[in-house]
VEXTORLUM-640358 format. One record per residue (C-alpha): residue number from 1; residue in three letters; x negated, y negated, z. Coordinates in Angstrom, 3 decimals, decimal comma. Layout:
<bapas>
kolnu_bavex_px_py_pz
NUM_ALA_X_Y_Z
...
</bapas>
This chain:
<bapas>
kolnu_bavex_px_py_pz
1_MET_-107,428_-97,185_82,555
2_LEU_-106,807_-95,115_85,628
3_LEU_-108,924_-92,248_84,487
4_ALA_-110,152_-90,924_81,178
5_ALA_-108,845_-87,601_79,989
6_ALA_-111,323_-84,742_79,794
7_GLY_-113,302_-84,927_76,599
8_LYS_-112,044_-88,446_75,897
9_GLU_-114,644_-90,638_77,532
10_ASP_-113,821_-93,467_75,123
11_CYS_-110,418_-93,712_76,788
12_TRP_-112,161_-95,126_79,839
13_GLN_-113,103_-98,131_77,781
14_SER_-109,715_-98,339_76,018
15_PRO_-106,839_-98,505_78,503
16_SER_-104,367_-98,930_75,649
17_ASP_-105,114_-95,476_74,258
18_VAL_-101,699_-93,816_74,577
19_GLU_-103,125_-90,418_73,738
20_CYS_-105,418_-90,699_76,732
21_LEU_-102,728_-91,950_79,071
22_GLU_-100,397_-89,106_78,223
23_ALA_-103,037_-86,422_78,547
24_GLN_-102,194_-83,679_81,023
25_GLU_-105,430_-84,257_82,894
26_CYS_-104,242_-87,696_84,031
27_GLU_-101,983_-85,971_86,522
28_ASP_-104,865_-84,441_88,489
29_LEU_-107,085_-87,358_88,947
30_MET_-106,569_-90,438_90,974
31_VAL_-103,024_-90,364_92,263
32_VAL_-101,222_-87,750_94,302
33_GLN_-97,614_-86,655_93,963
34_LEU_-95,722_-88,485_96,713
35_LEU_-92,388_-87,680_98,346
36_GLN_-89,511_-89,152_96,366
37_THR_-87,008_-89,734_99,169
38_LYS_-85,490_-93,187_99,522
39_TYR_-85,953_-95,577_102,425
40_GLN_-83,492_-95,206_105,250
41_VAL_-82,736_-98,929_105,185
42_SER_-81,937_-100,879_102,037
43_LYS_-82,695_-104,561_101,635
44_ARG_-80,570_-105,085_98,541
45_PRO_-78,056_-107,923_98,672
46_VAL_-74,435_-107,237_99,641
47_ASP_-72,289_-107,227_96,496
48_SER_-68,912_-108,098_97,967
49_PRO_-67,055_-108,677_101,209
50_ARG_-65,446_-105,282_100,825
51_GLU_-68,861_-103,627_100,987
52_ILE_-69,392_-104,887_104,521
53_LEU_-65,811_-104,275_105,590
54_SER_-66,085_-100,679_104,422
55_GLY_-69,029_-100,070_106,748
56_SER_-72,146_-100,736_104,619
57_ARG_-75,173_-102,062_106,518
58_LEU_-76,370_-105,611_106,122
59_PRO_-79,887_-106,799_105,319
60_ALA_-81,425_-108,430_108,380
61_GLU_-82,022_-111,683_106,546
62_LEU_-78,291_-112,124_105,755
63_HIS_-76,689_-114,029_108,603
64_SER_-73,888_-116,122_107,070
65_VAL_-71,900_-116,786_103,922
66_ASP_-71,263_-120,278_102,613
67_ALA_-67,842_-120,041_101,020
68_ALA_-67,583_-123,697_99,938
69_PRO_-69,081_-123,387_96,423
70_LYS_-66,893_-120,424_95,574
71_LEU_-63,736_-122,144_96,871
72_GLN_-64,548_-125,329_94,975
73_ARG_-64,900_-123,399_91,728
74_ARG_-61,521_-121,794_92,365
75_LYS_-59,888_-125,195_92,952
76_THR_-61,389_-126,619_89,760
77_ASP_-60,090_-123,663_87,768
78_ILE_-56,602_-124,128_89,237
79_GLU_-56,423_-127,781_88,229
80_GLU_-57,083_-126,856_84,602
81_LEU_-54,408_-124,129_84,404
82_ASP_-50,678_-124,301_83,780
83_VAL_-48,205_-123,983_86,640
84_ASP_-47,671_-120,244_86,410
85_LYS_-51,375_-119,588_86,351
86_VAL_-51,870_-122,087_89,166
87_ASN_-49,530_-120,113_91,361
88_SER_-51,379_-116,917_90,527
89_GLN_-54,786_-118,467_91,107
90_SER_-53,584_-120,102_94,307
91_ASP_-52,589_-116,747_95,680
92_LYS_-56,002_-115,412_94,688
93_LEU_-57,657_-118,368_96,380
94_HIS_-55,882_-117,695_99,643
95_GLN_-56,806_-114,040_99,349
96_ASP_-60,469_-114,995_98,849
97_GLU_-60,365_-117,358_101,823
98_SER_-58,832_-114,659_103,983
99_GLU_-61,378_-112,125_102,810
100_LEU_-64,283_-114,476_103,471
101_ASN_-62,937_-115,264_106,926
102_MET_-62,754_-111,552_107,638
103_LEU_-66,317_-111,207_106,366
104_SER_-67,497_-113,989_108,668
105_ASP_-65,813_-112,298_111,625
106_SER_-67,419_-109,012_110,620
107_PHE_-70,871_-110,626_110,619
108_HIS_-70,404_-111,815_114,192
109_LYS_-69,119_-108,462_115,368
110_ILE_-71,803_-106,438_113,625
111_TYR_-74,691_-108,533_114,903
112_GLN_-73,493_-107,990_118,461
113_THR_-73,449_-104,193_118,213
114_GLU_-76,172_-101,725_119,085
115_SER_-76,098_-100,330_115,533
116_VAL_-77,309_-103,606_114,045
117_GLU_-79,878_-104,037_116,792
118_SER_-81,078_-100,586_115,829
119_LEU_-81,130_-101,610_112,169
120_GLN_-83,181_-104,700_112,988
121_ALA_-85,653_-102,556_114,932
122_SER_-85,873_-100,190_111,988
123_LEU_-86,695_-103,028_109,640
124_ASP_-89,297_-104,388_112,052
125_LYS_-90,932_-100,972_112,295
126_ARG_-91,668_-101,035_108,564
127_GLY_-93,764_-104,163_109,069
128_LEU_-97,256_-102,653_108,863
129_ALA_-100,262_-104,358_107,270
130_TYR_-103,435_-102,404_106,548
131_THR_-106,891_-103,706_107,546
132_HIS_-109,502_-102,230_105,209
133_MET_-112,776_-101,361_106,903
134_PRO_-115,116_-100,288_104,074
135_CYS_-115,699_-96,553_103,741
136_THR_-112,856_-95,378_105,960
137_PHE_-110,619_-93,945_103,185
138_GLY_-109,226_-97,412_102,584
139_HIS_-108,676_-97,058_98,851
140_THR_-106,696_-93,884_99,522
141_VAL_-104,469_-95,751_101,993
142_GLU_-103,960_-98,600_99,525
143_LYS_-103,114_-96,210_96,695
144_GLU_-100,675_-94,118_98,705
145_GLY_-98,893_-97,225_99,926
146_LEU_-97,683_-97,950_96,387
147_GLU_-95,365_-94,919_96,510
148_LEU_-95,973_-93,992_92,884
149_SER_-95,833_-90,509_91,428
150_SER_-98,925_-89,235_89,647
151_LYS_-96,727_-88,708_86,596
152_ASN_-95,651_-92,347_86,358
153_VAL_-98,398_-93,318_83,937
154_THR_-96,617_-96,477_82,839
155_ALA_-96,553_-97,819_86,402
156_TRP_-100,195_-96,936_87,052
157_LEU_-101,204_-98,731_83,852
158_LYS_-99,450_-101,856_85,129
159_VAL_-101,358_-101,577_88,403
160_TRP_-104,617_-101,240_86,490
161_ASN_-103,727_-104,191_84,272
162_SER_-103,039_-106,338_87,335
163_PHE_-106,716_-106,123_88,288
164_HIS_-107,667_-107,564_84,911
165_ALA_-104,998_-110,254_84,691
166_THR_-106,032_-113,818_83,958
167_SER_-104,288_-115,265_87,008
168_GLU_-103,112_-114,238_90,461
169_ALA_-99,517_-114,985_89,430
170_ARG_-99,743_-112,626_86,451
171_ALA_-101,411_-109,971_88,614
172_LEU_-98,565_-110,200_91,118
173_GLN_-96,030_-109,942_88,311
174_ASP_-97,737_-106,761_87,054
175_MET_-97,770_-105,256_90,540
176_GLN_-94,148_-106,107_91,272
177_SER_-93,032_-104,572_87,979
178_ALA_-94,970_-101,381_88,748
179_VAL_-93,992_-100,467_92,300
180_PRO_-90,703_-100,021_94,206
181_PRO_-89,339_-103,281_95,678
182_ASP_-90,193_-102,383_99,275
183_ALA_-93,533_-100,655_98,611
184_PRO_-96,335_-102,241_100,647
185_MET_-99,170_-103,806_98,682
186_TRP_-101,932_-103,158_101,182
187_GLY_-105,503_-104,412_100,916
188_MET_-106,762_-104,760_97,377
189_MET_-103,296_-103,995_96,017
190_ASP_-102,228_-107,480_97,120
191_PRO_-103,516_-109,818_94,363
192_ALA_-103,960_-112,616_96,920
193_LEU_-106,741_-110,591_98,584
194_ARG_-108,825_-110,028_95,448
195_SER_-110,665_-113,333_95,658
196_ILE_-114,145_-113,808_97,147
197_SER_-114,324_-115,136_100,708
198_SER_-116,119_-118,437_101,167
199_GLU_-117,215_-117,224_104,614
200_SER_-118,537_-113,718_103,973
201_LYS_-119,047_-113,917_100,189
202_CYS_-117,354_-110,501_100,092
203_HIS_-114,028_-109,605_98,553
204_MET_-111,288_-110,853_100,838
205_TYR_-109,886_-107,351_101,352
206_TYR_-113,296_-106,270_102,708
207_THR_-113,673_-109,377_104,877
208_PRO_-112,716_-109,232_108,586
209_PRO_-109,355_-110,979_109,162
210_LYS_-110,900_-113,417_111,646
211_LEU_-112,742_-115,004_108,696
212_TRP_-109,649_-115,433_106,511
213_PRO_-108,069_-118,814_105,761
214_THR_-105,031_-119,373_107,966
215_SER_-102,609_-119,456_105,046
216_MET_-103,839_-116,107_103,748
217_GLY_-103,786_-114,495_107,183
218_GLN_-100,223_-115,625_107,761
219_HIS_-99,183_-114,449_104,289
220_TYR_-100,566_-110,960_104,793
221_TYR_-100,274_-110,306_108,533
222_GLY_-97,698_-112,801_109,779
223_GLY_-95,249_-111,074_112,128
224_LYS_-96,636_-107,629_111,307
225_THR_-98,537_-104,875_113,068
226_ALA_-101,987_-104,229_111,642
227_PHE_-103,380_-100,717_111,374
228_THR_-106,790_-99,375_110,464
229_LEU_-109,001_-96,308_110,775
230_LEU_-112,106_-96,036_112,962
231_ARG_-114,848_-93,721_111,666
232_ASP_-117,927_-92,232_113,305
233_PRO_-120,844_-94,549_112,390
234_TYR_-123,190_-91,741_111,311
235_ASP_-120,553_-90,182_109,065
236_ARG_-119,547_-93,560_107,680
237_ALA_-123,102_-94,657_106,885
238_VAL_-123,939_-91,503_104,934
239_ASN_-120,725_-91,543_102,952
240_ASP_-121,126_-95,191_102,099
241_PHE_-124,542_-94,322_100,676
242_ARG_-122,918_-91,617_98,562
243_ALA_-120,440_-94,183_97,259
244_GLN_-123,319_-96,517_96,362
245_VAL_-125,004_-93,710_94,446
246_TYR_-121,926_-93,203_92,294
247_GLY_-121,764_-96,958_91,951
248_LEU_-118,048_-97,552_91,257
249_ASP_-116,148_-99,388_93,971
250_SER_-112,700_-98,786_92,494
251_VAL_-111,280_-97,315_89,309
252_PHE_-108,813_-100,199_89,315
253_SER_-111,216_-103,120_89,571
254_MET_-113,977_-101,332_87,660
255_SER_-116,434_-103,204_89,884
256_CYS_-119,851_-101,552_90,015
257_ARG_-122,630_-101,720_92,594
258_GLN_-124,710_-103,631_90,039
259_ASN_-122,021_-106,337_89,815
260_THR_-122,155_-106,817_93,585
261_SER_-125,967_-106,891_93,659
262_ASN_-126,017_-109,565_90,967
263_ARG_-123,287_-111,651_92,597
264_GLU_-125,018_-111,578_95,978
265_GLY_-128,544_-111,991_94,623
266_HIS_-129,640_-108,658_96,131
267_LEU_-131,431_-107,409_93,056
268_GLU_-133,771_-105,255_95,156
269_ARG_-130,815_-102,845_95,418
270_GLU_-131,281_-102,171_91,698
271_SER_-135,071_-101,911_91,812
272_GLU_-137,014_-98,800_90,841
273_GLN_-137,482_-97,935_94,519
274_TYR_-133,730_-97,961_95,191
275_ARG_-132,969_-96,131_91,942
276_THR_-135,274_-93,366_93,112
277_TRP_-133,323_-93,080_96,358
278_TYR_-130,040_-92,942_94,437
279_ARG_-131,400_-90,339_92,042
280_THR_-132,763_-88,084_94,800
281_CYS_-129,980_-88,674_97,363
282_ASP_-132,548_-90,006_99,847
283_VAL_-130,051_-91,306_102,392
284_ASN_-132,658_-91,842_105,119
285_ALA_-134,925_-94,100_103,075
286_TYR_-131,933_-96,093_101,851
287_LEU_-130,376_-96,623_105,280
288_LYS_-133,667_-97,589_106,903
289_ALA_-134,265_-100,249_104,258
290_GLU_-130,737_-101,621_104,350
291_LEU_-130,060_-101,495_108,084
292_ARG_-133,279_-103,341_108,869
293_LYS_-132,026_-106,181_106,655
294_VAL_-128,645_-106,077_108,381
295_ALA_-130,241_-106,127_111,836
296_ALA_-132,335_-109,119_110,729
297_GLY_-129,186_-111,102_109,983
298_ASP_-128,045_-110,198_106,453
299_ARG_-124,774_-108,845_107,842
300_TYR_-122,493_-109,273_104,829
301_ARG_-124,661_-107,628_102,185
302_ALA_-123,226_-104,997_99,838
303_ASP_-119,725_-106,539_99,911
304_CYS_-119,498_-106,257_103,709
305_HIS_-120,046_-102,481_103,643
306_PHE_-122,563_-102,656_106,492
307_LEU_-120,427_-104,702_108,870
308_PRO_-119,587_-102,997_112,174
309_GLN_-116,002_-101,795_112,268
310_ALA_-115,461_-103,654_115,541
311_GLU_-115,573_-106,903_113,545
312_TYR_-112,278_-105,955_111,870
313_LEU_-110,420_-105,450_115,136
314_GLU_-110,489_-109,182_115,920
315_ASN_-107,307_-110,267_114,176
316_PRO_-105,754_-113,655_115,009
317_PHE_-102,790_-113,142_112,659
318_ALA_-101,299_-109,713_113,447
319_ASN_-99,037_-108,971_116,406
320_THR_-101,337_-106,121_117,381
321_THR_-103,644_-103,573_115,745
322_ILE_-103,132_-99,817_115,748
323_VAL_-106,435_-97,957_115,432
324_LEU_-106,263_-94,454_113,964
325_ASP_-108,828_-91,719_114,562
326_ASN_-110,610_-91,082_111,264
327_ARG_-111,566_-87,600_112,466
328_LYS_-107,876_-86,697_112,229
329_ILE_-107,282_-87,790_108,650
330_PRO_-104,862_-87,180_106,998
331_SER_-102,519_-86,165_109,831
332_ALA_-103,146_-89,329_111,903
333_PHE_-102,170_-91,504_108,949
334_ASN_-99,134_-89,426_107,997
335_ASP_-97,838_-89,416_111,564
336_LEU_-98,044_-93,209_111,694
337_MET_-96,158_-93,535_108,405
338_THR_-93,396_-91,295_109,746
339_GLU_-93,188_-93,228_113,004
340_TYR_-92,806_-96,550_111,217
341_GLY_-90,350_-95,398_108,576
342_TYR_-92,642_-95,247_105,532
343_ASN_-90,990_-92,048_104,384
344_ASN_-92,444_-92,120_100,867
345_VAL_-96,041_-92,708_101,970
346_ARG_-98,121_-89,593_102,553
347_MET_-101,827_-88,824_102,245
348_SER_-101,862_-85,357_100,747
349_ASN_-105,255_-85,874_99,141
350_SER_-107,999_-88,467_99,354
351_ILE_-110,305_-90,464_97,155
352_HIS_-113,781_-89,490_98,241
353_ASN_-117,309_-88,995_96,995
354_PHE_-118,286_-86,554_94,280
355_VAL_-122,065_-87,012_94,280
356_CYS_-124,853_-86,102_96,708
357_ASN_-122,606_-83,374_98,068
358_ASN_-125,569_-81,698_99,764
359_ILE_-125,866_-84,406_102,442
360_SER_-123,858_-85,569_105,463
361_ALA_-124,507_-87,071_108,883
362_TYR_-126,387_-83,855_109,622
363_SER_-129,019_-84,994_107,096
364_LEU_-130,048_-88,074_109,077
365_ASP_-133,488_-88,220_110,638
366_GLN_-134,081_-89,674_114,101
367_GLU_-135,306_-93,074_112,926
368_ALA_-132,207_-93,577_110,787
369_LYS_-129,965_-92,544_113,665
370_GLU_-131,629_-95,013_116,016
371_LEU_-131,027_-97,837_113,554
372_ILE_-127,379_-96,822_113,248
373_LYS_-127,053_-96,870_117,043
374_GLU_-128,530_-100,383_117,139
375_VAL_-126,398_-101,905_114,380
376_TYR_-123,166_-100,149_115,311
377_GLU_-123,378_-100,238_119,114
378_LYS_-119,907_-101,800_119,378
379_ASP_-118,420_-99,136_117,117
380_PHE_-119,687_-96,402_119,422
381_ASP_-118,122_-98,312_122,323
382_GLU_-114,795_-98,433_120,477
383_LEU_-114,883_-94,693_119,801
384_CYS_-115,498_-94,049_123,487
385_SER_-112,832_-96,376_124,864
386_ARG_-110,137_-95,463_122,335
387_PHE_-110,645_-91,758_121,685
388_GLY_-113,004_-90,516_124,382
389_TYR_-115,856_-89,821_121,953
390_CYS_-118,556_-91,082_124,286
391_ASP_-121,622_-89,120_123,152
392_SER_-123,445_-91,513_120,829
393_ASP_-125,720_-88,677_119,709
394_GLU_-122,820_-86,526_118,494
395_ILE_-122,939_-85,717_114,785
396_THR_-119,666_-85,034_113,004
397_CYS_-118,271_-84,564_109,516
398_LEU_-114,768_-84,159_108,106
399_GLU_-114,508_-80,455_107,404
400_GLN_-110,837_-80,769_106,445
401_ILE_-111,859_-82,789_103,367
402_PRO_-113,856_-81,106_100,577
403_ASP_-117,542_-81,907_100,116
404_MET_-117,983_-83,858_103,337
405_CYS_-120,288_-81,596_105,342
406_GLY_-123,297_-80,915_103,142
407_GLY_-126,284_-79,902_105,233
408_LYS_-124,266_-78,940_108,309
409_PRO_-125,728_-75,763_109,829
410_GLY_-123,564_-72,749_109,125
411_VAL_-121,412_-74,474_106,511
412_VAL_-121,520_-72,982_103,038
413_GLN_-120,823_-75,729_100,542
414_LYS_-118,806_-74,927_97,462
415_THR_-121,077_-77,422_95,707
416_SER_-124,300_-75,602_96,565
417_GLU_-125,236_-75,043_92,915
418_GLU_-127,814_-77,643_92,069
419_GLY_-126,465_-80,204_89,659
420_ARG_-122,923_-78,871_89,748
421_ASP_-120,313_-81,503_88,883
422_VAL_-117,335_-81,164_91,242
423_ARG_-115,307_-84,140_90,053
424_PRO_-111,763_-83,475_88,817
425_ASN_-111,333_-82,954_85,094
426_GLY_-111,309_-86,305_83,366
427_PHE_-112,774_-88,338_86,214
428_PRO_-115,094_-90,922_84,613
429_LYS_-118,569_-89,448_84,491
430_TRP_-120,821_-92,421_85,102
431_PRO_-118,891_-95,665_84,536
432_CYS_-121,706_-97,604_86,229
433_GLY_-124,566_-95,576_84,782
434_LYS_-126,185_-92,401_86,046
435_PRO_-127,869_-92,621_89,478
436_GLY_-131,374_-93,950_89,112
437_ALA_-130,901_-95,165_85,551
438_PRO_-132,103_-98,701_84,791
439_SER_-129,398_-101,339_85,176
</bapas>
């Protein structure tokens, strides 16, 4: 299930437990209350000619009306009626023909006006597709895109069920029944992207678009503008380690670090040495071990979580890619949603780490930082060219998000009590096992 209610840890294993789903604590946990305003442009079909003639806007995909089937049905009905009814139906037929002719004329007039050109532009502006670079608040973006209220437990259960469906078709059916018709299914929320890439051996939603099959790239990005978030490499590396310590990739997929290690054959990541690093929050030892393997050629390990972000900016399918400054989350994301007409999509909170809260990029030693510079050289170049952050020695953290700056000089952490659990009430304690525990 989405999240287990406080004191009901068994609910985590039993998504059908209604008592758990309806618990008050479910409102605090994974999803955030979103704005409930409607889209400015509707894509629903036109119900009648009168709807257009009275001034209603047309969907962009509706360009003509084929009146022949309707007229043929009318003529068949007339032949089967008596004379009086034939006269009546004949009058109705002529009225329908006249109305349809007026509708056809209206189509031509409307599509030549500035108002419809503006409508078309508005529809095009909603055509965003998210590129998920691991550990850049991607799961938050994917979740917010669904436009679901935290109180809509029934819908969230359908989303959860979609990740455990027996087929992609059933997963898509679950998703479509859960979310509004025009809600974007970004990243892992699109069932087509939940498979494993034959190129990277990572989940498709974590795989750079340039490695996608053409059919999948066209399905997801075709005719759209991609967007993504670019994060400081030091900050990203430390927070990815914190995510590995907790072990759970997503509360929807329920995929654990151990599952990935087994699938990839990287069992050393579950060895006693690594478990010690997880248990003691030894980010430096972990990154030195992992980044040396990455630098030696094992680029796709850990479900592509060590890939440079620059790899994701090469996209042969999207019209273009908008790169947002991760330092300015959530405002950078919210501003983009407003600009492109996603009026129900807002990041008012974020899914982030709840363990090893005493560390951040400020905890890195010099050797670890040098390895990060080597592996992520292109990411530092991107930060410089796009945002003017050209000091590759600069250490940053996201102070606007709780528990992201442990160890920063002068910052008093609200999690400074040793062993304090700062997760929201009901958040699953250790769905993948406690850090350092045997697999």
